[in-house]
Structure formats: structure tokens, C-alpha cells
C-alpha positions in Angstrom: 27.7 -3.8 -10.0 24.2 -2.8 -10.9 23.2 0.5 -9.5 21.2 0.6 -6.3 17.4 1.8 -6.7 15.7 3.0 -3.8 13.3 0.0 -2.4 10.4 2.2 -2.7 10.6 2.0 -6.7 7.7 -0.1 -6.8 5.2 -0.2 -4.2 1.8 -1.8 -3.5 -0.9 0.9 -2.0 -2.5 0.6 1.4 -5.7 -0.6 1.1 -8.4 -1.2 4.0 -9.7 -4.6 4.3 -7.3 -5.7 1.3 -3.5 -5.4 2.3 -3.8 -7.1 5.6 -1.1 -9.4 6.7 -1.9 -12.5 4.7 -2.3 -10.6 1.3 1.2 -9.0 2.2 2.6 -12.5 2.6 1.1 -13.6 -0.5 2.4 -10.6 -2.4 6.1 -11.5 -1.1 5.9 -15.0 -2.6 5.7 -13.0 -6.2 7.9 -10.0 -5.5 10.9 -9.9 -3.2 11.8 -6.1 -3.4 8.5 -4.4 -3.8 7.7 -2.4 -0.8 4.4 -3.1 0.8 2.0 -1.0 2.9 -0.1 -2.0 5.8 -3.9 -1.0 5.8 -4.3 2.4 7.5 -4.1 1.9 11.4 -5.5 4.8 13.7 -3.3 6.2 16.5 -6.6 5.4 18.8 -6.4 1.4 17.7 -2.8 1.6 18.6 -2.9 3.7 22.1 -6.2 3.1 23.3 -6.7 -0.3 21.6 -6.8 -3.7 23.9 -4.8 -5.6 21.5 -1.9 -3.5 19.4 -0.3 -6.8 18.5 -3.1 -7.5 16.2 -2.9 -4.4 14.4 1.0 -4.3 14.1 2.2 -7.5 14.0 3.8 -9.1 10.5 6.0 -11.9 9.2 9.4 -11.1 8.8 9.2 -12.2 5.3 7.1 -9.1 4.7 10.0 -6.8 4.5 10.4 -4.0 3.2 7.2 -2.8 4.7 5.5 0.5 5.9 3.2 1.3 8.5 0.5 3.7 7.5 -0.7 5.7 10.1 -4.2 7.6 10.3 -4.5 10.5 12.7 -4.2 14.2 13.1 -2.6 14.9 16.5 1.2 15.4 15.8 2.0 14.0 19.3 -0.3 11.0 19.0 1.3 10.2 15.6 4.8 10.7 16.8 4.2 8.0 20.0 2.8 5.5 17.1 5.4 6.2 14.7 7.8 5.2 17.5 6.0 1.9 18.5 5.8 1.2 14.7 9.8 1.6 14.2 10.2 -0.7 17.3 7.8 -3.3 16.0 10.5 -3.1 13.0 8.7 -1.5 10.3 11.0 0.1 7.7 8.9 3.2 7.0 6.3 5.5 8.6 3.4 6.6 6.6 0.8 9.3 7.3 -2.8 9.1 5.5 -3.3 12.5 4.0 -5.5 10.8 1.1 -8.3 8.9 2.2 -11.8 10.4 1.3 -14.2 8.3 3.4 -16.7 9.8 5.5 -15.6 7.5 8.5 -12.0 9.1 8.2 -13.4 12.6 7.7 -15.4 12.3 11.2 -11.8 12.0 12.9 -10.5 14.9 11.0 -7.8 12.8 9.1 -7.2 11.6 5.9 -7.8 13.8 2.6 -9.5 16.5 4.8 -6.1 17.5 5.8 -4.9 18.7 2.9 -6.6 21.8 3.7 -4.1 22.4 6.8 -1.2 22.1 5.3 0.9 23.9 8.7 -0.7 20.7 10.9 0.4 17.8 8.6 3.6 19.5 8.8 3.6 19.5 12.3 2.6 16.1 12.1 5.4 15.1 9.9 8.1 17.2 12.1 6.7 15.3 15.3 7.4 11.9 13.9 10.7 12.9 12.7 11.5 13.9 15.9 10.8 10.2 17.2 12.3 8.0 14.8 15.0 7.2 12.4 13.1 5.2 9.7 11.6 7.3 6.7 8.5 9.3 7.3 6.3 9.4 4.4 2.9 11.0 3.4 0.6 10.0 1.2 -2.0 12.4 -0.1 -4.1 13.5 -2.9 -3.2 16.1 -5.5 -6.0 18.3 -3.5 -9.8 18.4 -2.4 -12.8 20.2 -3.6 -12.1 24.0 -2.5 -8.3 23.3 -2.7 -7.9 21.7 -6.0 -5.6 24.0 -8.0 -1.7 23.2 -8.5 -0.7 26.6 -6.4 -2.7 24.9 -3.6 -0.8 21.5 -4.1 2.6 23.3 -4.1 2.0 25.1 -1.1 1.0 21.8 0.9 4.0 20.0 -0.6 6.2 23.1 0.3 5.2 22.9 3.8 5.6 19.2 4.4 9.0 19.3 2.6 10.3 22.0 4.8 9.0 19.9 7.8 11.6 17.0 6.7 9.0 14.8 4.8 11.3 11.7 3.4 9.0 10.9 0.5 5.7 11.9 -0.8 3.2 9.7 -2.4 0.6 11.1 -4.6 -2.7 9.9 -5.7 -3.1 12.3 -8.7 -7.0 12.8 -8.2 -8.3 15.5 -6.2 -10.6 13.8 -3.4 -14.1 15.3 -3.3 -15.2 15.4 0.2 -18.8 15.2 -0.2 -21.4 13.4 -2.1 -18.8 10.9 -3.4 -18.0 7.2 -2.0 -14.6 6.3 -1.5 -14.9 3.8 -4.6 -16.3 6.7 -6.8 -13.3 8.9 -5.6 -10.9 6.7 -6.9 -12.6 6.8 -10.6 -14.6 10.1 -11.0 -12.1 12.6 -10.5 -10.1 12.9 -13.3 -6.3 11.8 -13.2 -4.0 14.9 -13.3 -0.7 13.0 -13.9 0.9 16.2 -15.3 0.5 17.9 -11.7 2.4 15.2 -10.4 5.4 15.8 -12.9 5.2 19.3 -12.5 5.7 18.6 -8.5 9.1 16.6 -9.6 10.5 19.6 -11.4 9.4 21.8 -9.0 10.9 19.7 -6.1 13.5 18.2 -7.9 15.5 16.9 -4.3 12.3 15.6 -3.2 11.7 11.7 -3.5 8.0 11.4 -5.4 6.2 8.4 -5.8 3.1 8.6 -8.2 -0.5 6.8 -7.8 -3.7 6.4 -9.5 -5.1 4.3 -12.1 -1.9 2.3 -13.1 -2.6 -0.9 -14.3 0.3 -2.4 -16.7 4.0 -2.2 -17.0 4.3 0.2 -20.0 2.7 2.6 -17.7 4.8 2.0 -14.9 7.8 2.4 -17.1 6.6 5.6 -18.5 6.0 7.3 -15.1 9.3 6.2 -14.0 11.3 8.5 -16.7 9.5 11.2 -15.1 9.2 10.3 -11.4 10.8 8.6 -8.6 8.5 5.7 -8.1 5.3 4.2 -8.8 2.4 2.8 -6.4 0.0 0.1 -7.6 -3.4 0.2 -5.9 -6.5 -2.0 -7.0 -4.4 -3.4 -9.9 -2.2 -5.4 -7.7 -5.0 -6.9 -5.9 -7.2 -7.6 -9.2 -3.8 -8.9 -10.8 -1.0 -9.8 -8.5 0.9 -11.6 -11.0 1.2 -8.2 -12.4 4.4 -8.2 -9.7 6.1 -11.4 -11.0 8.7 -9.4 -13.0 9.2 -6.4 -11.1 12.2 -7.5 -9.4 14.0 -8.3 -12.5 12.7 -5.2 -14.6 13.0 -2.3 -11.8 15.4 -3.6 -9.3 17.9 -5.7 -11.6 17.1 -8.9 -9.9 18.9 -12.1 -11.6 16.5 -14.3 -9.9 14.2 -15.9 -12.8 10.4 -14.9 -12.5 8.1 -17.2 -10.7 5.4 -19.5 -11.9 2.0 -19.2 -10.3 2.3 -22.7 -9.1 5.3 -22.5 -7.0 3.6 -19.4 -5.7 0.9 -21.7 -4.4 3.1 -24.5 -3.2 4.8 -21.9 -1.0 1.8 -20.5 0.4 0.8 -23.9 2.0 3.1 -24.2 4.9 2.2 -20.5 5.5 -1.4 -21.6 5.4 -0.9 -24.4 7.6 0.8 -22.2 10.2 -2.2 -19.9 10.3 -4.8 -22.5 10.8 -2.7 -24.1 13.7 -3.7 -20.4 15.3 -6.8 -19.2 13.9 -8.7 -21.7 12.0 -10.0 -19.0 9.3 -8.8 -20.5 5.9 -11.2 -18.1 3.7 -9.2 -14.9 5.3 -6.5 -15.9 3.3 -7.7 -17.3 0.1 -10.1 -14.8 -0.4 -6.5 -12.7 -1.5 -5.3 -15.1 -3.9 -8.3 -15.4 -6.1 -6.5 -13.1 -8.7 -3.7 -15.0 -9.3 -4.7 -16.7 -12.5 -6.2 -13.3 -13.8 -6.3 -13.1 -17.5 -5.2 -16.7 -17.9 -6.9 -19.6 -19.3 -8.3 -21.7 -16.7 -8.8 -18.4 -14.3 -12.6 -18.8 -13.9 -12.5 -22.6 -12.9 -9.6 -21.6 -10.5 -11.7 -18.9 -8.6 -14.6 -21.1 -8.7 -12.5 -24.5 -7.3 -11.3 -22.0 -4.2 -14.6 -20.2 -3.6 -16.8 -23.3 -3.7 -15.1 -24.9 -0.9 -13.0 -22.3 1.1 -15.8 -21.5 3.3 -16.8 -25.2 4.3 -15.9 -26.4 7.7 -12.3 -28.2 8.2 -11.0 -27.0 5.0 -7.0 -27.2 5.4 -4.1 -26.3 3.4 -4.6 -29.3 1.3 -7.2 -27.6 -0.5 -4.2 -25.7 -2.3 -2.3 -29.1 -3.0 -5.8 -30.8 -4.1 -6.1 -27.6 -6.6 -2.3 -28.2 -7.9 -2.7 -31.9 -8.6 -5.5 -31.0 -11.4 -2.6 -28.6 -12.9 
């Protein structure tokens, strides 16, 4: 019997405006085992919004799936964590890594790395309400709190609070003067700090994130760390995940073909259009399917030239498949 591996060994990062339920369904057609994350959902949107269902709904096919929450109130986060568990999410994740001005204005995201005691309280409060894992996604630091000693102190606090896993973006966040995009590229990667955390906290499950694009890099990280989270590369090149189930989860099912993925997406698109009628909301997520392949440009042009037209249905995918 093949050894069991944690479902979070390989994951796709939560990304605002990108990892919505349509993208997640698409990714699930490529990999059955990769852990998927929602976009960040704020506690205010859940507790004070008029339509919880719009923020929290997902398809059963998306499992395993984690709900990422944004907020700074332990009480509100715990309440939302319980709501998320009741919805069926497999994990509750707390956002302590986003550096955007909008998130900072709400006093959460990466700026919370300056308040390890508060984050520990947030973790403990959520743990008291749910049985599913409670995890934290954070940076290796923020400007002014960027030493390894600062990182060690932060992790020690949330570990004492009972955090089940941490996902560490191996860059600091610069809270003033850089855009979120610049914060993903300008601060240098410090993978060694994450490796050092694993040595200092060997019993804590640690996932590494930041700048990882190819399987050789994934395999190297997994010799030193428990899991790997892929961000922009998952969106730009989703078929990177075609071999994930076999390589990292011991699956004996053959890797998918791109054409199989498109064919299986057809009934999903049909079901969405019956309710919402906005096909480009789905097709915008699949433009990278042929990334790096001959014909990739023609594929993108075929979809982008048509997907905003009135009356376009799932037949656009059938039409493309007939041209292959």
C-alpha cells in the first residue's frame, strides 16, 4: 500500500479575483488531490453581507478546499470559521500575508505580523469553534519586523495557540510604497528562513510559497519542507498540475489531456449559464491551458475573440475541440 500523504502537500494559493469557484472547478478537472483555496473572504462580508451564499458557495467537486478568512477580530473570525465548517470547507485559513493598502486599512493581512499575540488569539478562538484544521498564511516578515528572530517569535506564538499548519510566503512584505504586485517580486526570496523554521519546529507542518514555477523546484523544496503552494504559476500555466496526482499523491490514474479537460468543462459551463449567463467569467480562467504549447496563441485568440459576444454558450468549447 502506498503511504498516505497530507492533502496539503501541493496547493494552489488564494488569489483575489482569480481563485473563484469557476477557476477552482477548472483546476479540479486537472488534479483531483491538489488543495484549493478560496479567494480571501472578509469577516465583514460574511457577517454583515446580504448574501453569504455568494461568498461561500462551492461545488462538491472542489474538495479538498480551504476557506481563507480576512479579519482581525478573534470573535468574528471564530464565528466565520464555524460558518465555513458548516458549509463543508476542509480547512480554515487566516490571511496574515496580504500587503495591499485596502487590507491594511482593515488592520489585517500582513500588518498582523506585527501583532503575534493577537494572531495567536485569532487562532485559538477559531480552534475553539471548529474541528477542521486552522492554518495561517503569512510572510517571513514585514519591514521593521524582518529578522529571523522576529519570524521565530511569531511562529512560536501561533504554534502555542494550536495552529495546525503554516504556509509561509518566503518574502517580507513592505507595507508602504510597494503595490501588491511589486510585493510579490521585489523583496528577495529567503527560502532558507523557511527551511530553518522547519528545523526549529520539526513537529509543525510547514508549507512554502513564493516564486515556485516548475516541478524540479517543487521536488527540491519537498526534500526540506512538508508542502509547496503555487501561486501565479498555477494561473498562468494550470496544466503544470497534470502530473501532481501521480508525482506527489501516488495516484495510478493517468495524467489528463487538455482536450479531456475542455470536454469535461462543457457541462459545467452549461449549468452556470442556466443561472448566471456570463460565460467570460469562466473562460477567462482557462486561457493558460495551452501555455508553452504549439497553438497556445491561437487558442487564446479563439476564446478571447468570442467569449464577450452576446449569446455565446458552451458550444464555443465544442467548436474549438473540433478544430484540434
